[in-house]
C-alpha positions in Angstrom: 81.4 126.7 104.7 83.7 123.7 104.1 86.1 124.0 101.2 84.9 121.8 98.3 88.5 120.6 97.8 88.6 119.5 101.4 85.3 117.6 101.0 86.4 115.9 97.8 89.8 114.9 99.2 88.2 113.6 102.4 85.7 111.5 100.5 88.4 110.1 98.3 90.5 109.1 101.3 87.6 107.4 103.0 86.8 105.4 99.8 87.6 101.8 99.3 90.4 102.4 96.8 92.5 104.2 99.4 94.5 102.0 101.7 96.3 104.4 104.2 94.6 104.0 107.5 96.5 106.9 109.1 95.1 109.3 106.5 91.6 107.9 107.2 92.2 108.5 110.9 93.1 112.1 110.1 89.8 112.6 108.3 87.8 111.2 111.2 89.8 113.2 113.8 89.5 116.5 111.8 93.3 116.7 111.5 93.5 116.7 107.7 94.8 120.1 106.4 94.2 120.5 102.7 95.9 123.3 100.8 94.6 124.3 97.3 97.3 125.6 95.0 97.8 126.6 91.4 100.3 125.0 89.0 102.6 122.5 90.6 106.2 123.8 90.5 105.3 127.4 89.9 106.8 130.1 92.0 103.5 131.1 93.5 102.5 127.6 94.5 106.0 127.0 96.0 105.8 130.2 98.1 102.2 129.5 99.2 102.9 125.9 100.1 106.0 126.7 102.2 103.9 129.3 104.1 101.2 126.7 104.7 103.7 124.1 105.9 105.3 126.5 108.3 101.9 127.4 109.7 101.0 123.7 109.9 104.1 122.9 112.0 103.2 125.7 114.4 99.4 125.2 114.7 98.6 121.6 113.9 101.5 119.4 115.0 101.9 118.5 118.7 103.5 115.8 120.8 100.1 114.3 121.5 98.7 114.1 117.9 99.8 111.2 115.7 97.5 111.6 112.7 97.8 115.2 111.5 98.6 115.5 107.8 98.8 118.4 105.3 97.8 117.6 101.7 98.7 120.1 98.9 96.3 119.8 95.9 97.4 121.5 92.7 95.1 122.7 89.9 97.5 121.6 87.2 99.2 120.1 85.3 96.7 117.3 84.6 97.2 113.9 83.0 100.9 113.5 83.9 102.6 110.2 83.2 104.2 108.6 86.2 107.8 109.6 85.1 106.5 113.2 84.5 105.0 113.4 87.9 108.1 111.9 89.5 110.3 114.6 87.9 107.9 117.4 88.7 107.5 116.3 92.3 111.3 116.3 92.9 111.6 119.7 91.3 108.8 121.0 93.5 110.5 119.6 96.6 113.8 121.1 95.4 112.2 124.5 95.0 110.6 124.3 98.4 114.0 123.5 99.9 115.4 126.6 98.2 112.7 128.8 99.8 113.4 127.0 103.2 117.1 127.9 102.9 116.3 131.5 101.9 114.2 131.9 105.0 117.0 130.7 107.2 115.8 127.2 108.2 118.2 124.5 109.0 117.6 120.8 108.2 115.6 119.1 110.9 118.3 118.1 113.5 117.1 114.5 114.0 117.2 113.3 110.4 119.7 113.2 107.6 119.6 115.5 104.5 121.2 112.7 102.4 118.4 111.1 100.4 120.4 107.8 100.2 120.6 107.5 104.0 118.1 105.4 105.9 117.8 108.3 108.3 116.6 110.7 105.5 113.5 112.7 105.8 112.5 115.8 103.9 112.9 118.9 106.1 110.7 122.1 105.9 110.5 124.8 108.5 112.9 122.7 110.6 110.5 119.7 110.8 111.0 116.3 109.2 108.4 115.0 106.8 107.6 111.8 104.9 106.1 112.9 101.5 103.5 111.0 99.5 102.9 111.9 95.9 99.5 111.3 94.2 98.2 111.8 90.7 95.7 110.5 88.2 98.0 108.0 86.4 99.8 106.5 89.4 100.7 102.8 89.1 99.5 102.3 92.7 95.8 102.5 92.9 95.8 104.1 96.3 97.7 107.1 94.9 95.3 107.8 91.9 94.0 111.2 92.9 92.4 113.3 90.0 94.8 116.2 90.6 98.5 116.2 91.4 98.9 116.2 95.1 101.5 115.9 97.8 100.9 114.8 101.4 103.3 115.9 104.1 103.3 113.5 107.2 105.4 114.2 110.2 108.2 111.8 110.9 107.8 112.5 114.6 104.3 110.9 114.4 105.7 107.8 112.8 108.3 107.5 115.6 105.7 107.8 118.3 103.5 105.3 116.7 106.4 102.9 116.4 107.4 103.4 120.0 103.9 102.7 121.2 103.6 99.6 119.0 100.6 101.0 117.0 102.7 101.4 113.9 103.2 97.7 113.3 99.4 97.0 113.5 98.7 99.9 111.1 101.4 98.7 108.7 100.1 95.1 108.7 96.5 96.2 108.0 97.6 98.7 105.3 99.6 96.0 103.5 96.6 93.6 103.7 94.4 96.3 102.1 97.0 96.8 99.4 97.1 93.1 98.7 93.3 92.9 98.3 93.2 96.1 96.2 96.2 95.5 93.9 97.4 91.9 94.6 100.7 93.3 95.8 102.3 95.8 98.1 104.3 98.7 96.9 107.7 97.2 95.9 109.5 100.3 97.3 108.2 99.7 100.8 110.8 99.2 103.5 110.6 99.1 107.3 110.6 102.7 108.7 114.2 103.7 109.5 115.8 100.7 107.6 116.1 102.2 104.1 115.7 105.7 102.6 112.1 106.7 102.4 112.9 108.8 99.3 112.2 105.8 97.1 108.6 105.8 98.2 107.7 109.5 97.7 106.4 109.5 94.2 105.0 106.0 94.1 106.9 105.1 91.0 108.8 101.8 91.1 112.6 102.2 91.5 115.4 99.8 90.6 118.7 99.1 92.4 120.4 101.8 90.2 117.9 104.5 91.2 119.5 107.8 92.5 117.4 110.4 94.1 117.3 113.7 92.0 117.1 115.8 95.1 120.4 117.4 96.4 120.3 119.5 99.5 122.1 122.8 99.3 125.5 123.2 100.9 125.3 124.4 104.4 121.9 122.8 105.2 123.2 120.1 107.4 121.3 119.5 110.6 121.8 122.3 113.1 123.9 124.4 110.7 
């Protein structure tokens, strides 16, 4: 029997108010991995999510699949404001990083652990990810999911799509959908690899003075 969270998430992704074509492709291809968790930021949710991501890197990611994604859906807290979600998201990622370090994983060797670097990607289980935060009160319509959620997308997939030329067509079509949906594209958007992706994670607008609240632990440099 299909998990009801999976069905609800898939239906939402395929709806008109969701603009990411790569996520829609994951639903169509059966490469969407939903993970249902308790309270975002709790110790249990952090442990369970890290385990799920580790299994995802081993079982679902491959050099030939460019549209696999894992989405963590949390039961609570509900009705977060955008600043509250932003703070909780970075705390959740910090806690995941702590578990990663405890389990002996190094930062993914092909990306930077410095969130200010254009080469930054969030590393878990030795794999680089681009993280997309979603919640009910997101300023971006495409991120307004009823529950707090985090999507983990492999940076390797983005690179392969860019190398093949598919990335640019997807990007153009996604931005066109954003323009139709919200009359603007996300102001944090930058070309992949030209600015730090960290600004895009929560969906909240960031100014020039913004500094990422995530700080990697000492000794987690790539390959350490």
